[in-house]
N, C-alpha and C positions, 0 to 999 in steps of 0.2 A: 593638633593640627588632624591628625587623621584618628578615628575608631575604626576598630575591627567590625568590617562588613565580610560575614561568612559567607553570604552567596555569592559575592565577589570573589572571594578566597577560593571556593568551588568552582567559579567560572574560569577560571584561570588553568584549569586543569584541562579543559576543554578546547578543541579547535573552533569552534564558532557554533552556532543553533544547529546548523543544517547537518544533516546524514548526506555524505559524500563519496565514501568509498564501499568496496568490495566487502561484504562481510555477513554473519550469524549475528541478530542482535533480539533480544528479547524486552521486550516493553508492554505498550497497551494501545489500542485505538482510541484517539481522543474522540472523533466524528467521523461520520463516512457520511456523504452527502449522494444524491439521486443527480444524476445529470444527463443532460441528452444533447448532442452536437448539432450544430444547424444541418447536417448531413441525415438526422434521423437516429444516427447510432446513440444508443443508451450506454451506460457505464456509472461509476460509482469512483467518488474522490475518496481515498483513504489519508485521513493524517494520523501516521504515526508515531509514536513517541518513545525512544529509546530509554531503557532505564536511566542513562547518564543525563536523560535531560533533552538531547538531541532531537530533531524533529525530521520527517521526510515526508510530502505530500506527491502521493503516487493515483495518476489516472490509469483505472483499471476498466478498459472498454469490453463491453461482454456481449452487445449483440448488434447487427446493423439494423436497418429500417425493416428489409422485408424479413427478420425476424435470423437469418444466419447467425449462428453463436462464432465467437471470436474465442481466441486464446485465452481473453482473459474470463471468460465465462468460467472456464475450468477452474482458474484461480478463486474466482468467487465462491465457487463450489467447495472448494478447498478450504478456503478462511471459514465457512459456515460450516462445516465439517467438524475443523479445530475448536470451533466456540460451541459444537452441540446444536447448533440451530438448526431446526428444519424449515423456517421461513422466516423472511424479512420483508416489512412495508415501510416505504416512505411516508415520513408525517412531517408537517411544517417545523420548523427549528432555526435556532441561528446556525449560521455559516461564517466562514472567514473570507474574505476579499484581499486583491491586493490593489493598491492604486499607483499604477506606474508613475504618475507625476508627483504624487508625493513620498513615493517611495515608503508606503506604511500600509499595514494589515489594517482592514476595519471590518467588522460586523453588519450582517443583514441576514433578514430571512429568507430562508431556502427550505428545500426539502431535505430530509437526513434519516436515516437508518437508527432508531434509537435501541434498538435488539443489539447493535455491535459497537456504542458507545461505551468507553473507558473498560474496554475488555482486555484482558492480558494477552499478549499472542508474541508469537514468535516468528520472525521472517526473515529472508535471506534479500539482501540487494546484491546487484552486478554492476560496477561502473562500467557503463557501454559509450562507446563513441559514436556519433552521429554528425549528420550535416547539420548545421546551426541554421534555425528558424529565423535568428536573428540578424546574423552577418552573413550574407550570400559569399561562395568561397572559401569559408574556415569551417571547422569540425570542432564539435564541443563533447564534453563527458557529462554524464549525468547518471545518477545510480538507480537504477530500474528494479521494481520489485519482482522479483522471480520465483518466489517461494515461500511457504507460511508452515507453521507448524504450533503442536499444543506448547504453550509455555511452561506449564508445569512437569510435563511428561517428555518432552521433545518428541514425542510422535506425530506422524506426519499423517495426511488425509488416508490414504490408502491402510494404513496400519489400524486405525482408527475404526474403519468400515471393516477390516477383516478379523477384527477382535484382537488384536495384537498388543501387550504388555510392556514388551521390550524393546524400544526404540532401536533402529539399525539403518535405516535407510537416511536418515540424516547427516549421520557423519562421513557417509559416502558423498552425499550432495554438497557438502561443504568442504572435503578435499579436492573436489572437482572446480569448484568456484574460483573464477579469476576474472580478472578486467577482461574486457570486449572491444578490442578495436574495430574500426571498420576493416571489411574485407577487401572490398573497391573503393579507395580514397580519390574523391575527385581531382584532378591532374593539378588543378590551382588550387587545392586545400590547403589552409595554412592551421594551424592545430591551437586551440585554447581551451583553459578549463574553467568550469563554473559548478556551483553548489547545487543543490536540489531544493532551495528557498522557494518562495510562491512567486517569483518571476517567471515565475512562469504559472399456463399452470397445470403442473401433472400431480397424479396421485401420490401420497405418500408410499415410500417403500418399506415393507415390514423388514427388512434387513438391517435398516439405518439402526444401528445401535445406542440411539437415543431418543427419548420422548419429545414428541411437538413442542413448539413452543406457544403454541395456542391451537385450543382444541379443534379439530375438523376446518382449520384454515387452508384457503386454498394456497397452493405455493405460489408465494409471488416473489418474482426477482425483479427489480427494478421496473 
């Protein structure tokens, strides 16, 4: 009646496809998409996969329409440092989309950063409570990307740029990592959980300790 399905057996060890807990993970970037919001704010969508097969889709907004840099810009710079990339450029490529009606993923053409695809990376997620965008008066939890590190060495960006070879900062960061509830909860808000599925140019600095990804190219961030 039944034949052993190895993949199904391994799936039983996991709580689901999507990462939704605070913690330190090592995995890879499946793909990275260049995006622009209706407001003109630019950003990158990172599809990250941990070594256990679970995934998270993270929206990292980097700068406003007027050029003002957001906190996501620093995070992207840290990511590029951990991957030893001096520049990235978007090109046409396949991206995943989510159909709310069929509740299925599908693929279409978008703008992607091939330099980031299939690269090993370490990353930190923090489960964060916020007002629900879907259900007014409720709060929801989502795992947000709050840090990255070099997968092989566990060095963070500052340590790489300072030429350090012994990782020290990551252990302290992980020790301080904890779920982040809302400080000011709406008076009528109720609480619910949800996972992190799809439902949702300057000159080169000679102090950077790795070679340019391509010779004499302009520094290009989204």
